[in-house]
Backbone as XML, in Angstrom:
<?xml version="1.0"?>
<chain id="A" units="angstrom">
  <residue number="1" name="UNK">
    <atom name="N" x="-11.627" y="48.237" z="53.938"/>
    <atom name="CA" x="-10.770" y="49.388" z="54.122"/>
    <atom name="C" x="-10.191" y="49.314" z="55.534"/>
  </residue>
  <residue number="2" name="UNK">
    <atom name="N" x="-8.872" y="49.231" z="55.616"/>
    <atom name="CA" x="-8.215" y="49.058" z="56.900"/>
    <atom name="C" x="-7.703" y="50.365" z="57.483"/>
  </residue>
  <residue number="3" name="UNK">
    <atom name="N" x="-8.004" y="51.443" z="56.852"/>
    <atom name="CA" x="-7.522" y="52.739" z="57.328"/>
    <atom name="C" x="-8.342" y="53.190" z="58.538"/>
  </residue>
  <residue number="4" name="UNK">
    <atom name="N" x="-7.688" y="53.895" z="59.439"/>
    <atom name="CA" x="-8.372" y="54.413" z="60.608"/>
    <atom name="C" x="-9.243" y="55.602" z="60.242"/>
  </residue>
  <residue number="5" name="UNK">
    <atom name="N" x="-10.126" y="55.954" z="61.137"/>
    <atom name="CA" x="-11.034" y="57.074" z="60.924"/>
    <atom name="C" x="-10.273" y="58.375" z="60.721"/>
  </residue>
  <residue number="6" name="UNK">
    <atom name="N" x="-9.208" y="58.596" z="61.485"/>
    <atom name="CA" x="-8.426" y="59.832" z="61.339"/>
    <atom name="C" x="-7.773" y="59.910" z="59.952"/>
  </residue>
  <residue number="7" name="UNK">
    <atom name="N" x="-7.244" y="58.775" z="59.468"/>
    <atom name="CA" x="-6.651" y="58.750" z="58.129"/>
    <atom name="C" x="-7.702" y="58.996" z="57.057"/>
  </residue>
  <residue number="8" name="UNK">
    <atom name="N" x="-8.868" y="58.419" z="57.240"/>
    <atom name="CA" x="-9.959" y="58.613" z="56.292"/>
    <atom name="C" x="-10.377" y="60.076" z="56.256"/>
  </residue>
  <residue number="9" name="UNK">
    <atom name="N" x="-10.504" y="60.700" z="57.418"/>
    <atom name="CA" x="-10.886" y="62.111" z="57.484"/>
    <atom name="C" x="-9.843" y="62.987" z="56.798"/>
  </residue>
  <residue number="10" name="UNK">
    <atom name="N" x="-8.570" y="62.689" z="56.996"/>
    <atom name="CA" x="-7.500" y="63.464" z="56.369"/>
    <atom name="C" x="-7.551" y="63.333" z="54.843"/>
  </residue>
  <residue number="11" name="UNK">
    <atom name="N" x="-7.775" y="62.123" z="54.345"/>
    <atom name="CA" x="-7.855" y="61.895" z="52.902"/>
    <atom name="C" x="-9.062" y="62.611" z="52.299"/>
  </residue>
  <residue number="12" name="UNK">
    <atom name="N" x="-10.196" y="62.534" z="52.967"/>
    <atom name="CA" x="-11.395" y="63.201" z="52.456"/>
    <atom name="C" x="-11.246" y="64.711" z="52.497"/>
  </residue>
  <residue number="13" name="UNK">
    <atom name="N" x="-10.591" y="65.236" z="53.533"/>
    <atom name="CA" x="-10.353" y="66.680" z="53.618"/>
    <atom name="C" x="-9.440" y="67.138" z="52.483"/>
  </residue>
  <residue number="14" name="UNK">
    <atom name="N" x="-8.461" y="66.314" z="52.123"/>
    <atom name="CA" x="-7.553" y="66.661" z="51.029"/>
    <atom name="C" x="-8.293" y="66.764" z="49.696"/>
  </residue>
  <residue number="15" name="UNK">
    <atom name="N" x="-9.406" y="66.058" z="49.569"/>
    <atom name="CA" x="-10.203" y="66.115" z="48.340"/>
    <atom name="C" x="-11.086" y="67.359" z="48.286"/>
  </residue>
  <residue number="16" name="UNK">
    <atom name="N" x="-11.076" y="68.178" z="49.331"/>
    <atom name="CA" x="-11.951" y="69.341" z="49.425"/>
    <atom name="C" x="-11.404" y="70.599" z="48.794"/>
  </residue>
  <residue number="17" name="UNK">
    <atom name="N" x="-10.621" y="70.465" z="47.734"/>
    <atom name="CA" x="-10.056" y="71.624" z="47.049"/>
    <atom name="C" x="-10.072" y="71.383" z="45.550"/>
  </residue>
  <residue number="18" name="UNK">
    <atom name="N" x="-10.545" y="72.356" z="44.808"/>
    <atom name="CA" x="-10.580" y="72.233" z="43.348"/>
    <atom name="C" x="-9.169" y="72.025" z="42.798"/>
  </residue>
  <residue number="19" name="UNK">
    <atom name="N" x="-8.202" y="72.765" z="43.339"/>
    <atom name="CA" x="-6.829" y="72.653" z="42.849"/>
    <atom name="C" x="-6.270" y="71.251" z="43.064"/>
  </residue>
  <residue number="20" name="UNK">
    <atom name="N" x="-6.534" y="70.669" z="44.229"/>
    <atom name="CA" x="-6.034" y="69.321" z="44.497"/>
    <atom name="C" x="-6.762" y="68.279" z="43.655"/>
  </residue>
  <residue number="21" name="UNK">
    <atom name="N" x="-8.023" y="68.507" z="43.389"/>
    <atom name="CA" x="-8.743" y="67.581" z="42.506"/>
    <atom name="C" x="-8.200" y="67.685" z="41.086"/>
  </residue>
  <residue number="22" name="UNK">
    <atom name="N" x="-7.819" y="68.887" z="40.651"/>
    <atom name="CA" x="-7.185" y="69.019" z="39.338"/>
    <atom name="C" x="-5.881" y="68.223" z="39.282"/>
  </residue>
  <residue number="23" name="UNK">
    <atom name="N" x="-5.077" y="68.302" z="40.322"/>
    <atom name="CA" x="-3.820" y="67.547" z="40.361"/>
    <atom name="C" x="-4.103" y="66.051" z="40.287"/>
  </residue>
  <residue number="24" name="UNK">
    <atom name="N" x="-5.065" y="65.582" z="41.069"/>
    <atom name="CA" x="-5.404" y="64.160" z="41.064"/>
    <atom name="C" x="-5.964" y="63.720" z="39.723"/>
  </residue>
  <residue number="25" name="UNK">
    <atom name="N" x="-6.796" y="64.563" z="39.101"/>
    <atom name="CA" x="-7.366" y="64.189" z="37.800"/>
    <atom name="C" x="-6.270" y="64.095" z="36.748"/>
  </residue>
  <residue number="26" name="UNK">
    <atom name="N" x="-5.294" y="64.991" z="36.799"/>
    <atom name="CA" x="-4.164" y="64.928" z="35.870"/>
    <atom name="C" x="-3.416" y="63.609" z="36.052"/>
  </residue>
  <residue number="27" name="UNK">
    <atom name="N" x="-3.158" y="63.247" z="37.297"/>
    <atom name="CA" x="-2.437" y="61.999" z="37.552"/>
    <atom name="C" x="-3.250" y="60.764" z="37.177"/>
  </residue>
  <residue number="28" name="UNK">
    <atom name="N" x="-4.558" y="60.812" z="37.350"/>
    <atom name="CA" x="-5.395" y="59.689" z="36.924"/>
    <atom name="C" x="-5.291" y="59.473" z="35.426"/>
  </residue>
  <residue number="29" name="UNK">
    <atom name="N" x="-5.252" y="60.554" z="34.672"/>
    <atom name="CA" x="-5.194" y="60.447" z="33.218"/>
    <atom name="C" x="-3.789" y="60.115" z="32.717"/>
  </residue>
  <residue number="30" name="UNK">
    <atom name="N" x="-2.768" y="60.614" z="33.381"/>
    <atom name="CA" x="-1.397" y="60.509" z="32.904"/>
    <atom name="C" x="-0.617" y="59.378" z="33.556"/>
  </residue>
  <residue number="31" name="UNK">
    <atom name="N" x="-1.030" y="58.939" z="34.725"/>
    <atom name="CA" x="-0.180" y="58.035" z="35.492"/>
    <atom name="C" x="0.787" y="58.897" z="36.281"/>
  </residue>
  <residue number="32" name="UNK">
    <atom name="N" x="2.048" y="58.553" z="36.311"/>
    <atom name="CA" x="3.049" y="59.367" z="36.980"/>
    <atom name="C" x="3.473" y="60.519" z="36.088"/>
  </residue>
  <residue number="33" name="UNK">
    <atom name="N" x="3.922" y="61.599" z="36.711"/>
    <atom name="CA" x="4.329" y="62.767" z="35.937"/>
    <atom name="C" x="5.234" y="63.650" z="36.786"/>
  </residue>
  <residue number="34" name="UNK">
    <atom name="N" x="6.194" y="64.342" z="36.151"/>
    <atom name="CA" x="7.018" y="65.293" z="36.899"/>
    <atom name="C" x="6.171" y="66.431" z="37.479"/>
  </residue>
  <residue number="35" name="UNK">
    <atom name="N" x="6.534" y="66.875" z="38.661"/>
    <atom name="CA" x="5.792" y="67.940" z="39.342"/>
    <atom name="C" x="5.681" y="69.200" z="38.490"/>
  </residue>
  <residue number="36" name="UNK">
    <atom name="N" x="6.788" y="69.621" z="37.907"/>
    <atom name="CA" x="6.791" y="70.846" z="37.109"/>
    <atom name="C" x="5.839" y="70.781" z="35.932"/>
  </residue>
  <residue number="37" name="UNK">
    <atom name="N" x="5.746" y="69.626" z="35.304"/>
    <atom name="CA" x="4.842" y="69.461" z="34.162"/>
    <atom name="C" x="3.388" y="69.607" z="34.595"/>
  </residue>
  <residue number="38" name="UNK">
    <atom name="N" x="3.063" y="69.047" z="35.742"/>
    <atom name="CA" x="1.686" y="69.139" z="36.241"/>
    <atom name="C" x="1.352" y="70.588" z="36.583"/>
  </residue>
  <residue number="39" name="UNK">
    <atom name="N" x="2.230" y="71.244" z="37.324"/>
    <atom name="CA" x="1.987" y="72.637" z="37.714"/>
    <atom name="C" x="1.814" y="73.514" z="36.489"/>
  </residue>
  <residue number="40" name="UNK">
    <atom name="N" x="2.653" y="73.317" z="35.481"/>
    <atom name="CA" x="2.563" y="74.116" z="34.254"/>
    <atom name="C" x="1.240" y="73.853" z="33.527"/>
  </residue>
  <residue number="41" name="UNK">
    <atom name="N" x="0.888" y="72.582" z="33.401"/>
    <atom name="CA" x="-0.353" y="72.224" z="32.689"/>
    <atom name="C" x="-1.579" y="72.820" z="33.377"/>
  </residue>
  <residue number="42" name="UNK">
    <atom name="N" x="-1.542" y="72.894" z="34.699"/>
    <atom name="CA" x="-2.689" y="73.402" z="35.453"/>
    <atom name="C" x="-2.630" y="74.911" z="35.667"/>
  </residue>
  <residue number="43" name="UNK">
    <atom name="N" x="-1.538" y="75.541" z="35.219"/>
    <atom name="CA" x="-1.400" y="76.983" z="35.373"/>
    <atom name="C" x="-1.213" y="77.411" z="36.821"/>
  </residue>
  <residue number="44" name="UNK">
    <atom name="N" x="-0.545" y="76.576" z="37.608"/>
    <atom name="CA" x="-0.338" y="76.864" z="39.030"/>
    <atom name="C" x="1.076" y="77.369" z="39.254"/>
  </residue>
  <residue number="45" name="UNK">
    <atom name="N" x="1.222" y="78.308" z="40.182"/>
    <atom name="CA" x="2.555" y="78.759" z="40.567"/>
    <atom name="C" x="3.248" y="77.627" z="41.331"/>
  </residue>
  <residue number="46" name="UNK">
    <atom name="N" x="4.558" y="77.705" z="41.398"/>
    <atom name="CA" x="5.322" y="76.684" z="42.110"/>
    <atom name="C" x="4.931" y="76.632" z="43.581"/>
  </residue>
  <residue number="47" name="UNK">
    <atom name="N" x="4.747" y="77.796" z="44.194"/>
    <atom name="CA" x="4.404" y="77.805" z="45.623"/>
    <atom name="C" x="3.004" y="77.240" z="45.866"/>
  </residue>
  <residue number="48" name="UNK">
    <atom name="N" x="2.053" y="77.583" z="45.017"/>
    <atom name="CA" x="0.694" y="77.038" z="45.174"/>
    <atom name="C" x="0.698" y="75.530" z="44.965"/>
  </residue>
  <residue number="49" name="UNK">
    <atom name="N" x="1.428" y="75.081" z="43.943"/>
    <atom name="CA" x="1.499" y="73.649" z="43.673"/>
    <atom name="C" x="2.128" y="72.920" z="44.859"/>
  </residue>
  <residue number="50" name="UNK">
    <atom name="N" x="3.222" y="73.460" z="45.404"/>
    <atom name="CA" x="3.901" y="72.839" z="46.545"/>
    <atom name="C" x="2.972" y="72.734" z="47.753"/>
  </residue>
  <residue number="51" name="UNK">
    <atom name="N" x="2.196" y="73.787" z="47.990"/>
    <atom name="CA" x="1.243" y="73.785" z="49.101"/>
    <atom name="C" x="0.237" y="72.640" z="48.954"/>
  </residue>
  <residue number="52" name="UNK">
    <atom name="N" x="-0.372" y="72.540" z="47.785"/>
    <atom name="CA" x="-1.385" y="71.504" z="47.562"/>
    <atom name="C" x="-0.758" y="70.112" z="47.543"/>
  </residue>
  <residue number="53" name="UNK">
    <atom name="N" x="0.445" y="70.013" z="47.008"/>
    <atom name="CA" x="1.136" y="68.727" z="46.977"/>
    <atom name="C" x="1.413" y="68.232" z="48.399"/>
  </residue>
  <residue number="54" name="UNK">
    <atom name="N" x="1.826" y="69.116" z="49.278"/>
    <atom name="CA" x="2.098" y="68.738" z="50.664"/>
    <atom name="C" x="0.843" y="68.147" z="51.311"/>
  </residue>
  <residue number="55" name="UNK">
    <atom name="N" x="-0.304" y="68.741" z="51.068"/>
    <atom name="CA" x="-1.556" y="68.233" z="51.647"/>
    <atom name="C" x="-1.889" y="66.860" z="51.084"/>
  </residue>
  <residue number="56" name="UNK">
    <atom name="N" x="-1.716" y="66.690" z="49.768"/>
    <atom name="CA" x="-2.000" y="65.391" z="49.142"/>
    <atom name="C" x="-1.040" y="64.317" z="49.651"/>
  </residue>
  <residue number="57" name="UNK">
    <atom name="N" x="0.228" y="64.677" z="49.832"/>
    <atom name="CA" x="1.198" y="63.713" z="50.364"/>
    <atom name="C" x="0.881" y="63.358" z="51.810"/>
  </residue>
  <residue number="58" name="UNK">
    <atom name="N" x="0.563" y="64.365" z="52.631"/>
    <atom name="CA" x="0.236" y="64.112" z="54.039"/>
    <atom name="C" x="-0.980" y="63.207" z="54.179"/>
  </residue>
  <residue number="59" name="UNK">
    <atom name="N" x="-1.901" y="63.317" z="53.236"/>
    <atom name="CA" x="-3.103" y="62.484" z="53.261"/>
    <atom name="C" x="-2.845" y="61.095" z="52.682"/>
  </residue>
  <residue number="60" name="UNK">
    <atom name="N" x="-1.661" y="60.893" z="52.117"/>
    <atom name="CA" x="-1.324" y="59.582" z="51.558"/>
    <atom name="C" x="-1.909" y="59.315" z="50.188"/>
  </residue>
  <residue number="61" name="UNK">
    <atom name="N" x="-2.374" y="60.358" z="49.503"/>
    <atom name="CA" x="-3.000" y="60.169" z="48.191"/>
    <atom name="C" x="-1.997" y="60.127" z="47.048"/>
  </residue>
  <residue number="62" name="UNK">
    <atom name="N" x="-0.841" y="60.760" z="47.226"/>
    <atom name="CA" x="0.203" y="60.744" z="46.197"/>
    <atom name="C" x="1.551" y="60.467" z="46.847"/>
  </residue>
  <residue number="63" name="UNK">
    <atom name="N" x="2.474" y="59.964" z="46.044"/>
    <atom name="CA" x="3.853" y="59.797" z="46.472"/>
    <atom name="C" x="4.751" y="60.531" z="45.492"/>
  </residue>
  <residue number="64" name="UNK">
    <atom name="N" x="5.882" y="60.982" z="46.002"/>
    <atom name="CA" x="6.846" y="61.705" z="45.173"/>
    <atom name="C" x="8.119" y="60.854" z="45.086"/>
  </residue>
  <residue number="65" name="UNK">
    <atom name="N" x="8.587" y="60.643" z="43.873"/>
    <atom name="CA" x="9.803" y="59.881" z="43.633"/>
    <atom name="C" x="10.756" y="60.720" z="42.811"/>
  </residue>
  <residue number="66" name="UNK">
    <atom name="N" x="12.036" y="60.462" z="42.950"/>
    <atom name="CA" x="13.036" y="61.170" z="42.136"/>
    <atom name="C" x="13.402" y="60.308" z="40.942"/>
  </residue>
  <residue number="67" name="UNK">
    <atom name="N" x="13.419" y="60.931" z="39.786"/>
    <atom name="CA" x="13.935" y="60.316" z="38.554"/>
    <atom name="C" x="15.021" y="61.250" z="38.053"/>
  </residue>
  <residue number="68" name="UNK">
    <atom name="N" x="16.237" y="60.966" z="38.435"/>
    <atom name="CA" x="17.316" y="61.892" z="38.114"/>
    <atom name="C" x="17.107" y="63.179" z="38.888"/>
  </residue>
  <residue number="69" name="UNK">
    <atom name="N" x="17.010" y="64.279" z="38.168"/>
    <atom name="CA" x="16.796" y="65.582" z="38.810"/>
    <atom name="C" x="15.319" y="65.922" z="38.973"/>
  </residue>
  <residue number="70" name="UNK">
    <atom name="N" x="14.444" y="65.126" z="38.382"/>
    <atom name="CA" x="13.008" y="65.417" z="38.426"/>
    <atom name="C" x="12.343" y="64.778" z="39.641"/>
  </residue>
  <residue number="71" name="UNK">
    <atom name="N" x="11.386" y="65.492" z="40.207"/>
    <atom name="CA" x="10.511" y="64.943" z="41.241"/>
    <atom name="C" x="9.214" y="64.561" z="40.536"/>
  </residue>
  <residue number="72" name="UNK">
    <atom name="N" x="8.890" y="63.279" z="40.583"/>
    <atom name="CA" x="7.703" y="62.795" z="39.881"/>
    <atom name="C" x="6.653" y="62.331" z="40.885"/>
  </residue>
  <residue number="73" name="UNK">
    <atom name="N" x="5.401" y="62.560" z="40.530"/>
    <atom name="CA" x="4.276" y="62.163" z="41.377"/>
    <atom name="C" x="3.591" y="60.936" z="40.817"/>
  </residue>
  <residue number="74" name="UNK">
    <atom name="N" x="3.057" y="60.143" z="41.713"/>
    <atom name="CA" x="2.176" y="59.051" z="41.312"/>
    <atom name="C" x="1.109" y="58.883" z="42.388"/>
  </residue>
  <residue number="75" name="UNK">
    <atom name="N" x="0.013" y="58.300" z="41.986"/>
    <atom name="CA" x="-1.105" y="58.072" z="42.911"/>
    <atom name="C" x="-0.852" y="56.833" z="43.754"/>
  </residue>
  <residue number="76" name="UNK">
    <atom name="N" x="-1.409" y="56.821" z="44.932"/>
    <atom name="CA" x="-1.373" y="55.632" z="45.776"/>
    <atom name="C" x="-2.715" y="54.909" z="45.623"/>
  </residue>
  <residue number="77" name="UNK">
    <atom name="N" x="-2.807" y="53.677" z="46.056"/>
    <atom name="CA" x="-4.078" y="52.944" z="45.967"/>
    <atom name="C" x="-5.201" y="53.530" z="46.820"/>
  </residue>
  <residue number="78" name="UNK">
    <atom name="N" x="-4.873" y="54.437" z="47.726"/>
    <atom name="CA" x="-5.885" y="54.999" z="48.621"/>
    <atom name="C" x="-7.008" y="55.687" z="47.845"/>
  </residue>
  <residue number="79" name="UNK">
    <atom name="N" x="-6.652" y="56.374" z="46.758"/>
    <atom name="CA" x="-7.675" y="57.076" z="45.986"/>
    <atom name="C" x="-8.708" y="56.095" z="45.436"/>
  </residue>
  <residue number="80" name="UNK">
    <atom name="N" x="-8.256" y="54.925" z="45.006"/>
    <atom name="CA" x="-9.189" y="53.908" z="44.514"/>
    <atom name="C" x="-10.162" y="53.467" z="45.598"/>
  </residue>
  <residue number="81" name="UNK">
    <atom name="N" x="-9.707" y="53.444" z="46.839"/>
    <atom name="CA" x="-10.574" y="53.057" z="47.949"/>
    <atom name="C" x="-11.663" y="54.099" z="48.204"/>
  </residue>
  <residue number="82" name="UNK">
    <atom name="N" x="-11.359" y="55.358" z="47.887"/>
    <atom name="CA" x="-12.275" y="56.453" z="48.205"/>
    <atom name="C" x="-13.269" y="56.772" z="47.092"/>
  </residue>
  <residue number="83" name="UNK">
    <atom name="N" x="-12.907" y="56.479" z="45.843"/>
    <atom name="CA" x="-13.728" y="56.916" z="44.717"/>
    <atom name="C" x="-14.536" y="55.788" z="44.103"/>
  </residue>
  <residue number="84" name="UNK">
    <atom name="N" x="-15.783" y="56.071" z="43.832"/>
    <atom name="CA" x="-16.618" y="55.147" z="43.068"/>
    <atom name="C" x="-16.144" y="55.174" z="41.616"/>
  </residue>
  <residue number="85" name="UNK">
    <atom name="N" x="-16.344" y="54.096" z="40.862"/>
    <atom name="CA" x="-15.867" y="54.063" z="39.477"/>
    <atom name="C" x="-16.362" y="55.223" z="38.610"/>
  </residue>
  <residue number="86" name="UNK">
    <atom name="N" x="-17.584" y="55.669" z="38.795"/>
    <atom name="CA" x="-18.109" y="56.777" z="37.995"/>
    <atom name="C" x="-17.373" y="58.080" z="38.265"/>
  </residue>
  <residue number="87" name="UNK">
    <atom name="N" x="-17.061" y="58.331" z="39.525"/>
    <atom name="CA" x="-16.319" y="59.540" z="39.877"/>
    <atom name="C" x="-14.901" y="59.446" z="39.336"/>
  </residue>
  <residue number="88" name="UNK">
    <atom name="N" x="-14.288" y="58.289" z="39.436"/>
    <atom name="CA" x="-12.938" y="58.089" z="38.904"/>
    <atom name="C" x="-12.909" y="58.360" z="37.406"/>
  </residue>
  <residue number="89" name="UNK">
    <atom name="N" x="-13.909" y="57.890" z="36.676"/>
    <atom name="CA" x="-13.966" y="58.108" z="35.228"/>
    <atom name="C" x="-14.114" y="59.593" z="34.905"/>
  </residue>
  <residue number="90" name="UNK">
    <atom name="N" x="-14.959" y="60.293" z="35.631"/>
    <atom name="CA" x="-15.133" y="61.733" z="35.415"/>
    <atom name="C" x="-13.821" y="62.475" z="35.639"/>
  </residue>
  <residue number="91" name="UNK">
    <atom name="N" x="-13.115" y="62.130" z="36.703"/>
    <atom name="CA" x="-11.839" y="62.783" z="36.987"/>
    <atom name="C" x="-10.784" y="62.454" z="35.929"/>
  </residue>
  <residue number="92" name="UNK">
    <atom name="N" x="-10.769" y="61.220" z="35.456"/>
    <atom name="CA" x="-9.818" y="60.830" z="34.415"/>
    <atom name="C" x="-10.074" y="61.622" z="33.139"/>
  </residue>
  <residue number="93" name="UNK">
    <atom name="N" x="-11.341" y="61.781" z="32.779"/>
    <atom name="CA" x="-11.675" y="62.551" z="31.578"/>
    <atom name="C" x="-11.254" y="64.012" z="31.736"/>
  </residue>
  <residue number="94" name="UNK">
    <atom name="N" x="-11.437" y="64.581" z="32.915"/>
    <atom name="CA" x="-10.998" y="65.956" z="33.149"/>
    <atom name="C" x="-9.482" y="66.046" z="33.023"/>
  </residue>
  <residue number="95" name="UNK">
    <atom name="N" x="-8.788" y="65.072" z="33.579"/>
    <atom name="CA" x="-7.330" y="65.052" z="33.482"/>
    <atom name="C" x="-6.851" y="64.983" z="32.054"/>
  </residue>
  <residue number="96" name="UNK">
    <atom name="N" x="-7.534" y="64.212" z="31.226"/>
    <atom name="CA" x="-7.170" y="64.120" z="29.805"/>
    <atom name="C" x="-7.329" y="65.466" z="29.110"/>
  </residue>
  <residue number="97" name="UNK">
    <atom name="N" x="-8.321" y="66.249" z="29.526"/>
    <atom name="CA" x="-8.490" y="67.588" z="28.955"/>
    <atom name="C" x="-7.327" y="68.493" z="29.340"/>
  </residue>
  <residue number="98" name="UNK">
    <atom name="N" x="-6.867" y="68.413" z="30.608"/>
    <atom name="CA" x="-5.717" y="69.220" z="31.037"/>
    <atom name="C" x="-4.475" y="68.830" z="30.242"/>
  </residue>
  <residue number="99" name="UNK">
    <atom name="N" x="-4.305" y="67.540" z="30.023"/>
    <atom name="CA" x="-3.135" y="67.066" z="29.302"/>
    <atom name="C" x="-3.166" y="67.548" z="27.855"/>
  </residue>
  <residue number="100" name="UNK">
    <atom name="N" x="-4.327" y="67.440" z="27.210"/>
    <atom name="CA" x="-4.402" y="67.878" z="25.813"/>
    <atom name="C" x="-4.234" y="69.393" z="25.687"/>
  </residue>
  <residue number="101" name="UNK">
    <atom name="N" x="-4.735" y="70.164" z="26.650"/>
    <atom name="CA" x="-4.544" y="71.618" z="26.627"/>
    <atom name="C" x="-3.079" y="71.969" z="26.758"/>
  </residue>
  <residue number="102" name="UNK">
    <atom name="N" x="-2.366" y="71.268" z="27.642"/>
    <atom name="CA" x="-0.953" y="71.627" z="27.866"/>
    <atom name="C" x="-0.070" y="71.163" z="26.721"/>
  </residue>
  <residue number="103" name="UNK">
    <atom name="N" x="-0.473" y="70.142" z="25.992"/>
    <atom name="CA" x="0.372" y="69.679" z="24.884"/>
    <atom name="C" x="0.187" y="70.521" z="23.627"/>
  </residue>
  <residue number="104" name="UNK">
    <atom name="N" x="-0.870" y="71.343" z="23.578"/>
    <atom name="CA" x="-1.086" y="72.201" z="22.412"/>
    <atom name="C" x="-0.436" y="73.563" z="22.581"/>
  </residue>
  <residue number="105" name="UNK">
    <atom name="N" x="0.105" y="73.839" z="23.778"/>
    <atom name="CA" x="0.741" y="75.152" z="24.028"/>
    <atom name="C" x="2.147" y="75.164" z="23.497"/>
  </residue>
</chain>
């Protein structure tokens, strides 16, 4: 891991929120996804989602790309550096539950 201690602390601090872990778990299960779809699936307001997204972006855990008019999120490799495979699997399974809940609405 070539990241500095300050970067590591910022990334670990970003993981200290249930809402941000929900966002990351959704992305682990889905891959990339439009911001609005994630916020809707998680039942988050736009302002709350934007707040948590800013922290995840500042920590380098997610990137935002434009696809036409949509802003889409994807994970960076940093999360893989921080998570053990068992934790990653648990988060992916949680993300799959969020995805299935939102597709039945």
